[in-house]
PQR file of N, CA, C, O and H, with PARSE charges and radii, in Angstrom:
ATOM      1  N   MET A   1       0.838  -1.167   0.000 -0.4000 1.5000
ATOM      2  CA  MET A   1       0.000   0.000   0.000 -0.0000 2.0000
ATOM      3  C   MET A   1       0.892   1.242   0.000  0.5500 1.7000
ATOM      4  O   MET A   1       1.872   1.304   0.743 -0.5500 1.4000
ATOM      5  N   TYR A   2       0.557   2.216  -0.822 -0.4000 1.5000
ATOM      6  CA  TYR A   2       1.308   3.462  -0.933 -0.0000 2.0000
ATOM      7  C   TYR A   2       0.406   4.635  -0.556  0.5500 1.7000
ATOM      8  O   TYR A   2      -0.780   4.649  -0.884 -0.5500 1.4000
ATOM      9  H   TYR A   2      -0.238   2.165  -1.425  0.4000 1.0000
ATOM     10  N   LEU A   3       0.982   5.614   0.134 -0.4000 1.5000
ATOM     11  CA  LEU A   3       0.261   6.788   0.599 -0.0000 2.0000
ATOM     12  C   LEU A   3       0.631   8.001  -0.247  0.5500 1.7000
ATOM     13  O   LEU A   3       1.805   8.212  -0.550 -0.5500 1.4000
ATOM     14  H   LEU A   3       1.946   5.602   0.401  0.4000 1.0000
ATOM     15  N   ILE A   4      -0.361   8.795  -0.628 -0.4000 1.5000
ATOM     16  CA  ILE A   4      -0.158  10.005  -1.424 -0.0000 2.0000
ATOM     17  C   ILE A   4      -0.385  11.204  -0.509  0.5500 1.7000
ATOM     18  O   ILE A   4      -1.423  11.296   0.146 -0.5500 1.4000
ATOM     19  H   ILE A   4      -1.315   8.624  -0.382  0.4000 1.0000
ATOM     20  N   PHE A   5       0.595  12.138  -0.459 -0.4000 1.5000
ATOM     21  CA  PHE A   5       0.497  13.310   0.412 -0.0000 2.0000
ATOM     22  C   PHE A   5       1.260  14.462  -0.214  0.5500 1.7000
ATOM     23  O   PHE A   5       1.902  14.301  -1.252 -0.5500 1.4000
ATOM     24  H   PHE A   5       1.438  12.063  -0.991  0.4000 1.0000
ATOM     25  N   ARG A   6       1.189  15.632   0.421 -0.4000 1.5000
ATOM     26  CA  ARG A   6       1.878  16.820  -0.098 -0.0000 2.0000
ATOM     27  C   ARG A   6       2.900  17.335   0.894  0.5500 1.7000
ATOM     28  O   ARG A   6       2.740  17.217   2.109 -0.5500 1.4000
ATOM     29  H   ARG A   6       0.667  15.764   1.264  0.4000 1.0000
ATOM     30  N   CYS A   7       3.957  17.913   0.337 -0.4000 1.5000
ATOM     31  CA  CYS A   7       4.975  18.606   1.122 -0.0000 2.0000
ATOM     32  C   CYS A   7       4.486  20.036   1.365  0.5500 1.7000
ATOM     33  O   CYS A   7       3.540  20.490   0.722 -0.5500 1.4000
ATOM     34  H   CYS A   7       4.087  18.009  -0.650  0.4000 1.0000
ATOM     35  N   ASP A   8       5.127  20.734   2.285 -0.4000 1.5000
ATOM     36  CA  ASP A   8       4.791  22.134   2.534 -0.0000 2.0000
ATOM     37  C   ASP A   8       5.078  23.016   1.316  0.5500 1.7000
ATOM     38  O   ASP A   8       4.462  24.070   1.156 -0.5500 1.4000
ATOM     39  H   ASP A   8       5.896  20.366   2.808  0.4000 1.0000
ATOM     40  N   CYS A   9       6.003  22.593   0.464 -0.4000 1.5000
ATOM     41  CA  CYS A   9       6.330  23.366  -0.734 -0.0000 2.0000
ATOM     42  C   CYS A   9       5.262  23.212  -1.818  0.5500 1.7000
ATOM     43  O   CYS A   9       5.250  23.970  -2.789 -0.5500 1.4000
ATOM     44  H   CYS A   9       6.504  21.737   0.595  0.4000 1.0000
ATOM     45  N   GLY A  10       4.364  22.232  -1.656 -0.4000 1.5000
ATOM     46  CA  GLY A  10       3.290  22.032  -2.620 -0.0000 2.0000
ATOM     47  C   GLY A  10       3.449  20.806  -3.483  0.5500 1.7000
ATOM     48  O   GLY A  10       2.499  20.400  -4.153 -0.5500 1.4000
ATOM     49  H   GLY A  10       4.374  21.617  -0.868  0.4000 1.0000
ATOM     50  N   ARG A  11       4.624  20.203  -3.488 -0.4000 1.5000
ATOM     51  CA  ARG A  11       4.857  19.028  -4.319 -0.0000 2.0000
ATOM     52  C   ARG A  11       4.100  17.831  -3.751  0.5500 1.7000
ATOM     53  O   ARG A  11       4.045  17.634  -2.537 -0.5500 1.4000
ATOM     54  H   ARG A  11       5.396  20.533  -2.944  0.4000 1.0000
ATOM     55  N   VAL A  12       3.524  17.042  -4.643 -0.4000 1.5000
ATOM     56  CA  VAL A  12       2.818  15.827  -4.251 -0.0000 2.0000
ATOM     57  C   VAL A  12       3.820  14.685  -4.232  0.5500 1.7000
ATOM     58  O   VAL A  12       4.609  14.534  -5.165 -0.5500 1.4000
ATOM     59  H   VAL A  12       3.569  17.203  -5.629  0.4000 1.0000
ATOM     60  N   LEU A  13       3.794  13.875  -3.167 -0.4000 1.5000
ATOM     61  CA  LEU A  13       4.738  12.776  -2.987 -0.0000 2.0000
ATOM     62  C   LEU A  13       4.000  11.499  -2.649  0.5500 1.7000
ATOM     63  O   LEU A  13       2.815  11.525  -2.318 -0.5500 1.4000
ATOM     64  H   LEU A  13       3.154  13.998  -2.409  0.4000 1.0000
ATOM     65  N   TYR A  14       4.699  10.387  -2.732 -0.4000 1.5000
ATOM     66  CA  TYR A  14       4.150   9.129  -2.238 -0.0000 2.0000
ATOM     67  C   TYR A  14       5.232   8.363  -1.503  0.5500 1.7000
ATOM     68  O   TYR A  14       6.424   8.537  -1.755 -0.5500 1.4000
ATOM     69  H   TYR A  14       5.662  10.366  -3.001  0.4000 1.0000
ATOM     70  N   SER A  15       4.792   7.506  -0.582 -0.4000 1.5000
ATOM     71  CA  SER A  15       5.715   6.636   0.131 -0.0000 2.0000
ATOM     72  C   SER A  15       4.986   5.353   0.492  0.5500 1.7000
ATOM     73  O   SER A  15       3.757   5.309   0.558 -0.5500 1.4000
ATOM     74  H   SER A  15       3.823   7.364  -0.376  0.4000 1.0000
ATOM     75  N   LYS A  16       5.756   4.335   0.719 -0.4000 1.5000
ATOM     76  CA  LYS A  16       5.193   3.053   1.102 -0.0000 2.0000
ATOM     77  C   LYS A  16       4.629   3.172   2.518  0.5500 1.7000
ATOM     78  O   LYS A  16       5.215   3.841   3.369 -0.5500 1.4000
ATOM     79  H   LYS A  16       6.753   4.371   0.665  0.4000 1.0000
ATOM     80  N   GLU A  17       3.506   2.528   2.762 -0.4000 1.5000
ATOM     81  CA  GLU A  17       2.893   2.559   4.083 -0.0000 2.0000
ATOM     82  C   GLU A  17       3.849   1.959   5.105  0.5500 1.7000
ATOM     83  O   GLU A  17       4.457   0.918   4.854 -0.5500 1.4000
ATOM     84  H   GLU A  17       3.030   1.985   2.071  0.4000 1.0000
ATOM     85  N   GLY A  18       3.985   2.606   6.248 -0.4000 1.5000
ATOM     86  CA  GLY A  18       4.876   2.140   7.295 -0.0000 2.0000
ATOM     87  C   GLY A  18       6.208   2.875   7.326  0.5500 1.7000
ATOM     88  O   GLY A  18       6.964   2.734   8.287 -0.5500 1.4000
ATOM     89  H   GLY A  18       3.492   3.452   6.453  0.4000 1.0000
ATOM     90  N   VAL A  19       6.509   3.658   6.293 -0.4000 1.5000
ATOM     91  CA  VAL A  19       7.740   4.447   6.254 -0.0000 2.0000
ATOM     92  C   VAL A  19       7.564   5.660   7.161  0.5500 1.7000
ATOM     93  O   VAL A  19       6.533   6.330   7.107 -0.5500 1.4000
ATOM     94  H   VAL A  19       5.894   3.773   5.513  0.4000 1.0000
ATOM     95  N   ALA A  20       8.555   5.945   7.990 -0.4000 1.5000
ATOM     96  CA  ALA A  20       8.439   7.032   8.965 -0.0000 2.0000
ATOM     97  C   ALA A  20       8.649   8.400   8.327  0.5500 1.7000
ATOM     98  O   ALA A  20       7.884   9.325   8.599 -0.5500 1.4000
ATOM     99  H   ALA A  20       9.393   5.401   8.034  0.4000 1.0000
ATOM    100  N   THR A  21       9.679   8.548   7.478 -0.4000 1.5000
ATOM    101  CA  THR A  21       9.981   9.851   6.879 -0.0000 2.0000
ATOM    102  C   THR A  21      10.205   9.715   5.385  0.5500 1.7000
ATOM    103  O   THR A  21      10.514   8.639   4.872 -0.5500 1.4000
ATOM    104  H   THR A  21      10.300   7.797   7.257  0.4000 1.0000
ATOM    105  N   ARG A  22      10.038  10.851   4.697 -0.4000 1.5000
ATOM    106  CA  ARG A  22      10.266  10.918   3.252 -0.0000 2.0000
ATOM    107  C   ARG A  22      10.920  12.249   2.975  0.5500 1.7000
ATOM    108  O   ARG A  22      10.514  13.262   3.546 -0.5500 1.4000
ATOM    109  H   ARG A  22       9.788  11.725   5.113  0.4000 1.0000
ATOM    110  N   LYS A  23      11.913  12.278   2.121 -0.4000 1.5000
ATOM    111  CA  LYS A  23      12.605  13.518   1.770 -0.0000 2.0000
ATOM    112  C   LYS A  23      12.035  14.059   0.460  0.5500 1.7000
ATOM    113  O   LYS A  23      11.966  13.341  -0.537 -0.5500 1.4000
ATOM    114  H   LYS A  23      12.242  11.456   1.657  0.4000 1.0000
ATOM    115  N   CYS A  24      11.634  15.310   0.469 -0.4000 1.5000
ATOM    116  CA  CYS A  24      11.117  15.976  -0.725 -0.0000 2.0000
ATOM    117  C   CYS A  24      12.285  16.496  -1.555  0.5500 1.7000
ATOM    118  O   CYS A  24      13.400  16.625  -1.050 -0.5500 1.4000
ATOM    119  H   CYS A  24      11.690  15.894   1.280  0.4000 1.0000
ATOM    120  N   THR A  25      12.033  16.790  -2.810 -0.4000 1.5000
ATOM    121  CA  THR A  25      13.075  17.344  -3.661 -0.0000 2.0000
ATOM    122  C   THR A  25      13.465  18.754  -3.243  0.5500 1.7000
ATOM    123  O   THR A  25      14.526  19.244  -3.629 -0.5500 1.4000
ATOM    124  H   THR A  25      11.127  16.685  -3.219  0.4000 1.0000
ATOM    125  N   CYS A  26      12.609  19.418  -2.449 -0.4000 1.5000
ATOM    126  CA  CYS A  26      12.939  20.760  -1.962 -0.0000 2.0000
ATOM    127  C   CYS A  26      13.939  20.696  -0.815  0.5500 1.7000
ATOM    128  O   CYS A  26      14.483  21.725  -0.414 -0.5500 1.4000
ATOM    129  H   CYS A  26      11.747  19.020  -2.135  0.4000 1.0000
ATOM    130  N   GLY A  27      14.190  19.488  -0.276 -0.4000 1.5000
ATOM    131  CA  GLY A  27      15.157  19.323   0.786 -0.0000 2.0000
ATOM    132  C   GLY A  27      14.561  19.069   2.153  0.5500 1.7000
ATOM    133  O   GLY A  27      15.279  18.703   3.083 -0.5500 1.4000
ATOM    134  H   GLY A  27      13.747  18.653  -0.602  0.4000 1.0000
ATOM    135  N   LYS A  28      13.264  19.256   2.288 -0.4000 1.5000
ATOM    136  CA  LYS A  28      12.607  19.071   3.583 -0.0000 2.0000
ATOM    137  C   LYS A  28      12.371  17.586   3.858  0.5500 1.7000
ATOM    138  O   LYS A  28      11.966  16.836   2.970 -0.5500 1.4000
ATOM    139  H   LYS A  28      12.680  19.553   1.532  0.4000 1.0000
ATOM    140  N   THR A  29      12.631  17.174   5.103 -0.4000 1.5000
ATOM    141  CA  THR A  29      12.323  15.817   5.531 -0.0000 2.0000
ATOM    142  C   THR A  29      10.942  15.830   6.170  0.5500 1.7000
ATOM    143  O   THR A  29      10.690  16.601   7.095 -0.5500 1.4000
ATOM    144  H   THR A  29      12.959  17.783   5.825  0.4000 1.0000
ATOM    145  N   ILE A  30      10.056  14.984   5.683 -0.4000 1.5000
ATOM    146  CA  ILE A  30       8.660  14.990   6.087 -0.0000 2.0000
ATOM    147  C   ILE A  30       8.355  13.753   6.921  0.5500 1.7000
ATOM    148  O   ILE A  30       8.720  12.638   6.548 -0.5500 1.4000
ATOM    149  H   ILE A  30      10.261  14.357   4.932  0.4000 1.0000
ATOM    150  N   LYS A  31       7.686  13.955   8.052 -0.4000 1.5000
ATOM    151  CA  LYS A  31       7.199  12.835   8.853 -0.0000 2.0000
ATOM    152  C   LYS A  31       5.845  12.423   8.279  0.5500 1.7000
ATOM    153  O   LYS A  31       4.867  13.164   8.381 -0.5500 1.4000
ATOM    154  H   LYS A  31       7.390  14.861   8.355  0.4000 1.0000
ATOM    155  N   VAL A  32       5.798  11.252   7.685 -0.4000 1.5000
ATOM    156  CA  VAL A  32       4.624  10.807   6.949 -0.0000 2.0000
ATOM    157  C   VAL A  32       3.394  10.714   7.845  0.5500 1.7000
ATOM    158  O   VAL A  32       2.299  11.065   7.407 -0.5500 1.4000
ATOM    159  H   VAL A  32       6.593  10.650   7.602  0.4000 1.0000
ATOM    160  N   LYS A  33       3.541  10.255   9.078 -0.4000 1.5000
ATOM    161  CA  LYS A  33       2.398  10.107   9.986 -0.0000 2.0000
ATOM    162  C   LYS A  33       1.710  11.441  10.272  0.5500 1.7000
ATOM    163  O   LYS A  33       0.520  11.461  10.588 -0.5500 1.4000
ATOM    164  H   LYS A  33       4.432   9.970   9.434  0.4000 1.0000
ATOM    165  N   GLN A  34       2.426  12.539  10.167 -0.4000 1.5000
ATOM    166  CA  GLN A  34       1.860  13.841  10.492 -0.0000 2.0000
ATOM    167  C   GLN A  34       1.225  14.528   9.283  0.5500 1.7000
ATOM    168  O   GLN A  34       0.674  15.621   9.422 -0.5500 1.4000
ATOM    169  H   GLN A  34       3.393  12.522   9.910  0.4000 1.0000
ATOM    170  N   ARG A  35       1.289  13.921   8.121 -0.4000 1.5000
ATOM    171  CA  ARG A  35       0.751  14.527   6.903 -0.0000 2.0000
ATOM    172  C   ARG A  35      -0.684  14.077   6.669  0.5500 1.7000
ATOM    173  O   ARG A  35      -1.093  13.002   7.110 -0.5500 1.4000
ATOM    174  H   ARG A  35       1.736  13.034   8.008  0.4000 1.0000
ATOM    175  N   ARG A  36      -1.439  14.912   5.970 -0.4000 1.5000
ATOM    176  CA  ARG A  36      -2.784  14.546   5.534 -0.0000 2.0000
ATOM    177  C   ARG A  36      -2.642  13.628   4.330  0.5500 1.7000
ATOM    178  O   ARG A  36      -1.994  13.988   3.348 -0.5500 1.4000
ATOM    179  H   ARG A  36      -1.107  15.785   5.612  0.4000 1.0000
ATOM    180  N   ILE A  37      -3.235  12.460   4.398 -0.4000 1.5000
ATOM    181  CA  ILE A  37      -3.151  11.477   3.316 -0.0000 2.0000
ATOM    182  C   ILE A  37      -4.296  11.732   2.344  0.5500 1.7000
ATOM    183  O   ILE A  37      -5.465  11.690   2.729 -0.5500 1.4000
ATOM    184  H   ILE A  37      -3.762  12.167   5.196  0.4000 1.0000
ATOM    185  N   PHE A  38      -3.958  11.999   1.076 -0.4000 1.5000
ATOM    186  CA  PHE A  38      -4.964  12.285   0.065 -0.0000 2.0000
ATOM    187  C   PHE A  38      -5.499  11.027  -0.591  0.5500 1.7000
ATOM    188  O   PHE A  38      -6.657  10.995  -1.009 -0.5500 1.4000
ATOM    189  H   PHE A  38      -3.009  12.034   0.763  0.4000 1.0000
ATOM    190  N   ASP A  39      -4.676   9.986  -0.690 -0.4000 1.5000
ATOM    191  CA  ASP A  39      -5.097   8.778  -1.383 -0.0000 2.0000
ATOM    192  C   ASP A  39      -4.230   7.616  -0.938  0.5500 1.7000
ATOM    193  O   ASP A  39      -3.113   7.807  -0.459 -0.5500 1.4000
ATOM    194  H   ASP A  39      -3.735  10.012  -0.351  0.4000 1.0000
ATOM    195  N   LYS A  40      -4.754   6.416  -1.100 -0.4000 1.5000
ATOM    196  CA  LYS A  40      -4.002   5.186  -0.862 -0.0000 2.0000
ATOM    197  C   LYS A  40      -4.166   4.314  -2.097  0.5500 1.7000
ATOM    198  O   LYS A  40      -5.280   4.116  -2.581 -0.5500 1.4000
ATOM    199  H   LYS A  40      -5.662   6.261  -1.489  0.4000 1.0000
ATOM    200  N   VAL A  41      -3.056   3.793  -2.603 -0.4000 1.5000
ATOM    201  CA  VAL A  41      -3.088   2.925  -3.783 -0.0000 2.0000
ATOM    202  C   VAL A  41      -2.266   1.671  -3.508  0.5500 1.7000
ATOM    203  O   VAL A  41      -1.470   1.630  -2.570 -0.5500 1.4000
ATOM    204  H   VAL A  41      -2.151   3.953  -2.210  0.4000 1.0000
ATOM    205  N   GLU A  42      -2.468   0.654  -4.334 -0.4000 1.5000
ATOM    206  CA  GLU A  42      -1.850  -0.642  -4.098 -0.0000 2.0000
ATOM    207  C   GLU A  42      -0.404  -0.751  -4.592  0.5500 1.7000
ATOM    208  O   GLU A  42       0.443  -1.304  -3.891 -0.5500 1.4000
ATOM    209  H   GLU A  42      -3.115   0.688  -5.096  0.4000 1.0000
ATOM    210  N   THR A  43      -0.110  -0.233  -5.784 -0.4000 1.5000
ATOM    211  CA  THR A  43       1.210  -0.449  -6.381 -0.0000 2.0000
ATOM    212  C   THR A  43       1.960   0.866  -6.566  0.5500 1.7000
ATOM    213  O   THR A  43       1.369   1.945  -6.527 -0.5500 1.4000
ATOM    214  H   THR A  43      -0.798   0.216  -6.354  0.4000 1.0000
ATOM    215  N   SER A  44       3.260   0.756  -6.768 -0.4000 1.5000
ATOM    216  CA  SER A  44       4.067   1.953  -6.998 -0.0000 2.0000
ATOM    217  C   SER A  44       3.717   2.613  -8.324  0.5500 1.7000
ATOM    218  O   SER A  44       3.807   3.834  -8.449 -0.5500 1.4000
ATOM    219  H   SER A  44       3.740  -0.120  -6.800  0.4000 1.0000
ATOM    220  N   GLU A  45       3.317   1.821  -9.316 -0.4000 1.5000
ATOM    221  CA  GLU A  45       2.909   2.387 -10.609 -0.0000 2.0000
ATOM    222  C   GLU A  45       1.648   3.237 -10.438  0.5500 1.7000
ATOM    223  O   GLU A  45       1.547   4.331 -10.994 -0.5500 1.4000
ATOM    224  H   GLU A  45       3.243   0.829  -9.214  0.4000 1.0000
ATOM    225  N   ASP A  46       0.686   2.721  -9.659 -0.4000 1.5000
ATOM    226  CA  ASP A  46      -0.532   3.482  -9.385 -0.0000 2.0000
ATOM    227  C   ASP A  46      -0.221   4.748  -8.592  0.5500 1.7000
ATOM    228  O   ASP A  46      -0.837   5.790  -8.815 -0.5500 1.4000
ATOM    229  H   ASP A  46       0.768   1.833  -9.208  0.4000 1.0000
ATOM    230  N   ALA A  47       0.728   4.660  -7.675 -0.4000 1.5000
ATOM    231  CA  ALA A  47       1.130   5.821  -6.884 -0.0000 2.0000
ATOM    232  C   ALA A  47       1.749   6.883  -7.783  0.5500 1.7000
ATOM    233  O   ALA A  47       1.449   8.069  -7.643 -0.5500 1.4000
ATOM    234  H   ALA A  47       1.229   3.814  -7.494  0.4000 1.0000
ATOM    235  N   SER A  48       2.601   6.468  -8.696 -0.4000 1.5000
ATOM    236  CA  SER A  48       3.230   7.401  -9.621 -0.0000 2.0000
ATOM    237  C   SER A  48       2.182   8.103 -10.485  0.5500 1.7000
ATOM    238  O   SER A  48       2.258   9.315 -10.689 -0.5500 1.4000
ATOM    239  H   SER A  48       2.844   5.504  -8.811  0.4000 1.0000
ATOM    240  N   LEU A  49       1.218   7.358 -10.987 -0.4000 1.5000
ATOM    241  CA  LEU A  49       0.156   7.946 -11.805 -0.0000 2.0000
ATOM    242  C   LEU A  49      -0.718   8.900 -10.985  0.5500 1.7000
ATOM    243  O   LEU A  49      -1.126   9.950 -11.480 -0.5500 1.4000
ATOM    244  H   LEU A  49       1.156   6.374 -10.822  0.4000 1.0000
ATOM    245  N   ALA A  50      -1.002   8.536  -9.738 -0.4000 1.5000
ATOM    246  CA  ALA A  50      -1.804   9.402  -8.871 -0.0000 2.0000
ATOM    247  C   ALA A  50      -1.079  10.720  -8.587  0.5500 1.7000
ATOM    248  O   ALA A  50      -1.699  11.783  -8.572 -0.5500 1.4000
ATOM    249  H   ALA A  50      -0.670   7.683  -9.336  0.4000 1.0000
ATOM    250  N   VAL A  51       0.225  10.646  -8.363 -0.4000 1.5000
ATOM    251  CA  VAL A  51       1.021  11.860  -8.126 -0.0000 2.0000
ATOM    252  C   VAL A  51       1.021  12.738  -9.373  0.5500 1.7000
ATOM    253  O   VAL A  51       0.846  13.952  -9.272 -0.5500 1.4000
ATOM    254  H   VAL A  51       0.728   9.782  -8.375  0.4000 1.0000
ATOM    255  N   GLN A  52       1.217  12.137 -10.550 -0.4000 1.5000
ATOM    256  CA  GLN A  52       1.204  12.911 -11.794 -0.0000 2.0000
ATOM    257  C   GLN A  52      -0.150  13.584 -12.006  0.5500 1.7000
ATOM    258  O   GLN A  52      -0.209  14.742 -12.421 -0.5500 1.4000
ATOM    259  H   GLN A  52       1.359  11.151 -10.632  0.4000 1.0000
ATOM    260  N   LYS A  53      -1.235  12.867 -11.723 -0.4000 1.5000
ATOM    261  CA  LYS A  53      -2.575  13.422 -11.896 -0.0000 2.0000
ATOM    262  C   LYS A  53      -2.795  14.608 -10.957  0.5500 1.7000
ATOM    263  O   LYS A  53      -3.323  15.638 -11.376 -0.5500 1.4000
ATOM    264  H   LYS A  53      -1.187  11.927 -11.386  0.4000 1.0000
ATOM    265  N   MET A  54      -2.392  14.471  -9.687 -0.4000 1.5000
ATOM    266  CA  MET A  54      -2.562  15.570  -8.736 -0.0000 2.0000
ATOM    267  C   MET A  54      -1.699  16.767  -9.111  0.5500 1.7000
ATOM    268  O   MET A  54      -2.146  17.909  -9.000 -0.5500 1.4000
ATOM    269  H   MET A  54      -1.963  13.634  -9.346  0.4000 1.0000
ATOM    270  N   GLN A  55      -0.470  16.522  -9.552 -0.4000 1.5000
ATOM    271  CA  GLN A  55       0.411  17.620  -9.978 -0.0000 2.0000
ATOM    272  C   GLN A  55      -0.205  18.356 -11.171  0.5500 1.7000
ATOM    273  O   GLN A  55      -0.137  19.583 -11.243 -0.5500 1.4000
ATOM    274  H   GLN A  55      -0.107  15.594  -9.642  0.4000 1.0000
ATOM    275  N   ASP A  56      -0.811  17.606 -12.115 -0.4000 1.5000
ATOM    276  CA  ASP A  56      -1.470  18.229 -13.260 -0.0000 2.0000
ATOM    277  C   ASP A  56      -2.636  19.101 -12.819  0.5500 1.7000
ATOM    278  O   ASP A  56      -2.829  20.195 -13.348 -0.5500 1.4000
ATOM    279  H   ASP A  56      -0.867  16.609 -12.056  0.4000 1.0000
ATOM    280  N   GLU A  57      -3.425  18.617 -11.842 -0.4000 1.5000
ATOM    281  CA  GLU A  57      -4.567  19.391 -11.349 -0.0000 2.0000
ATOM    282  C   GLU A  57      -4.111  20.673 -10.658  0.5500 1.7000
ATOM    283  O   GLU A  57      -4.765  21.709 -10.781 -0.5500 1.4000
ATOM    284  H   GLU A  57      -3.269  17.727 -11.412  0.4000 1.0000
ATOM    285  N   ILE A  58      -3.004  20.611  -9.939 -0.4000 1.5000
ATOM    286  CA  ILE A  58      -2.524  21.767  -9.177 -0.0000 2.0000
ATOM    287  C   ILE A  58      -1.809  22.778 -10.066  0.5500 1.7000
ATOM    288  O   ILE A  58      -2.090  23.974 -10.000 -0.5500 1.4000
ATOM    289  H   ILE A  58      -2.473  19.769  -9.839  0.4000 1.0000
ATOM    290  N   TYR A  59      -0.882  22.297 -10.902 -0.4000 1.5000
ATOM    291  CA  TYR A  59       0.004  23.189 -11.647 -0.0000 2.0000
ATOM    292  C   TYR A  59      -0.266  23.251 -13.142  0.5500 1.7000
ATOM    293  O   TYR A  59       0.438  23.960 -13.861 -0.5500 1.4000
ATOM    294  H   TYR A  59      -0.653  21.325 -10.956  0.4000 1.0000
ATOM    295  N   GLY A  60      -1.248  22.541 -13.620 -0.4000 1.5000
ATOM    296  CA  GLY A  60      -1.510  22.529 -15.045 -0.0000 2.0000
ATOM    297  C   GLY A  60      -0.766  21.386 -15.709  0.5500 1.7000
ATOM    298  O   GLY A  60      -0.322  20.460 -15.030 -0.5500 1.4000
ATOM    299  H   GLY A  60      -1.820  21.965 -13.036  0.4000 1.0000
ATOM    300  N   ASN A  61      -0.626  21.436 -16.998 -0.4000 1.5000
ATOM    301  CA  ASN A  61      -0.030  20.346 -17.761 -0.0000 2.0000
ATOM    302  C   ASN A  61       1.459  20.220 -17.470  0.5500 1.7000
ATOM    303  O   ASN A  61       2.268  21.001 -17.971 -0.5500 1.4000
ATOM    304  H   ASN A  61      -0.987  22.189 -17.549  0.4000 1.0000
ATOM    305  N   THR A  62       1.811  19.237 -16.664 -0.4000 1.5000
ATOM    306  CA  THR A  62       3.212  18.975 -16.347 -0.0000 2.0000
ATOM    307  C   THR A  62       3.636  17.619 -16.888  0.5500 1.7000
ATOM    308  O   THR A  62       4.604  17.030 -16.407 -0.5500 1.4000
ATOM    309  H   THR A  62       1.154  18.602 -16.258  0.4000 1.0000
ATOM    310  N   GLY A  63       2.912  17.123 -17.891 -0.4000 1.5000
ATOM    311  CA  GLY A  63       3.184  15.798 -18.440 -0.0000 2.0000
ATOM    312  C   GLY A  63       4.592  15.690 -18.996  0.5500 1.7000
ATOM    313  O   GLY A  63       5.207  16.682 -19.390 -0.5500 1.4000
ATOM    314  H   GLY A  63       2.126  17.602 -18.282  0.4000 1.0000
ATOM    315  N   PHE A  64       5.076  14.484 -19.016 -0.4000 1.5000
ATOM    316  CA  PHE A  64       6.414  14.225 -19.519 -0.0000 2.0000
ATOM    317  C   PHE A  64       6.380  13.989 -21.020  0.5500 1.7000
ATOM    318  O   PHE A  64       5.408  13.453 -21.553 -0.5500 1.4000
ATOM    319  H   PHE A  64       4.577  13.679 -18.696  0.4000 1.0000
ATOM    320  N   ILE A  65       7.437  14.387 -21.689 -0.4000 1.5000
ATOM    321  CA  ILE A  65       7.573  14.204 -23.131 -0.0000 2.0000
ATOM    322  C   ILE A  65       8.854  13.423 -23.383  0.5500 1.7000
ATOM    323  O   ILE A  65       9.892  13.702 -22.783 -0.5500 1.4000
ATOM    324  H   ILE A  65       8.227  14.822 -21.256  0.4000 1.0000
ATOM    325  N   ARG A  66       8.772  12.458 -24.262 -0.4000 1.5000
ATOM    326  CA  ARG A  66       9.971  11.697 -24.619 -0.0000 2.0000
ATOM    327  C   ARG A  66      10.972  12.611 -25.340  0.5500 1.7000
ATOM    328  O   ARG A  66      10.581  13.523 -26.068 -0.5500 1.4000
ATOM    329  H   ARG A  66       7.929  12.231 -24.749  0.4000 1.0000
ATOM    330  N   ALA A  67      12.232  12.359 -25.131 -0.4000 1.5000
ATOM    331  CA  ALA A  67      13.280  13.210 -25.697 -0.0000 2.0000
ATOM    332  C   ALA A  67      13.231  13.254 -27.219  0.5500 1.7000
ATOM    333  O   ALA A  67      13.548  14.284 -27.814 -0.5500 1.4000
ATOM    334  H   ALA A  67      12.550  11.618 -24.539  0.4000 1.0000
ATOM    335  N   ASN A  68      12.843  12.162 -27.852 -0.4000 1.5000
ATOM    336  CA  ASN A  68      12.819  12.136 -29.314 -0.0000 2.0000
ATOM    337  C   ASN A  68      11.636  12.928 -29.887  0.5500 1.7000
ATOM    338  O   ASN A  68      11.579  13.134 -31.099 -0.5500 1.4000
ATOM    339  H   ASN A  68      12.586  11.326 -27.369  0.4000 1.0000
ATOM    340  N   LYS A  69      10.689  13.378 -29.049 -0.4000 1.5000
ATOM    341  CA  LYS A  69       9.557  14.159 -29.513 -0.0000 2.0000
ATOM    342  C   LYS A  69       9.733  15.660 -29.277  0.5500 1.7000
ATOM    343  O   LYS A  69       8.883  16.453 -29.682 -0.5500 1.4000
ATOM    344  H   LYS A  69      10.735  13.211 -28.064  0.4000 1.0000
ATOM    345  N   ILE A  70      10.825  16.050 -28.628 -0.4000 1.5000
ATOM    346  CA  ILE A  70      11.135  17.460 -28.410 -0.0000 2.0000
ATOM    347  C   ILE A  70      11.720  18.035 -29.697  0.5500 1.7000
ATOM    348  O   ILE A  70      12.617  17.446 -30.299 -0.5500 1.4000
ATOM    349  H   ILE A  70      11.515  15.405 -28.299  0.4000 1.0000
ATOM    350  N   LYS A  71      11.217  19.160 -30.100 -0.4000 1.5000
ATOM    351  CA  LYS A  71      11.677  19.753 -31.366 -0.0000 2.0000
ATOM    352  C   LYS A  71      12.883  20.614 -31.166  0.5500 1.7000
ATOM    353  O   LYS A  71      13.398  21.188 -32.125 -0.5500 1.4000
ATOM    354  H   LYS A  71      10.488  19.639 -29.610  0.4000 1.0000
TER
END
């Protein structure tokens, strides 16, 4: 089971259930138990997709593009 939550900087993150802390890319170490959990998913692939979907809703189109499709 994976937990979906947000850092204080606004970035959406996920971690495996039972993990005490998670480090955000902004540098902050987050105590997972103290965060509001937005979603729970079964696999890491589902967690990754859930994070991408939430990031898109918050910041607009942040989808990834393959390098060979960049002009």
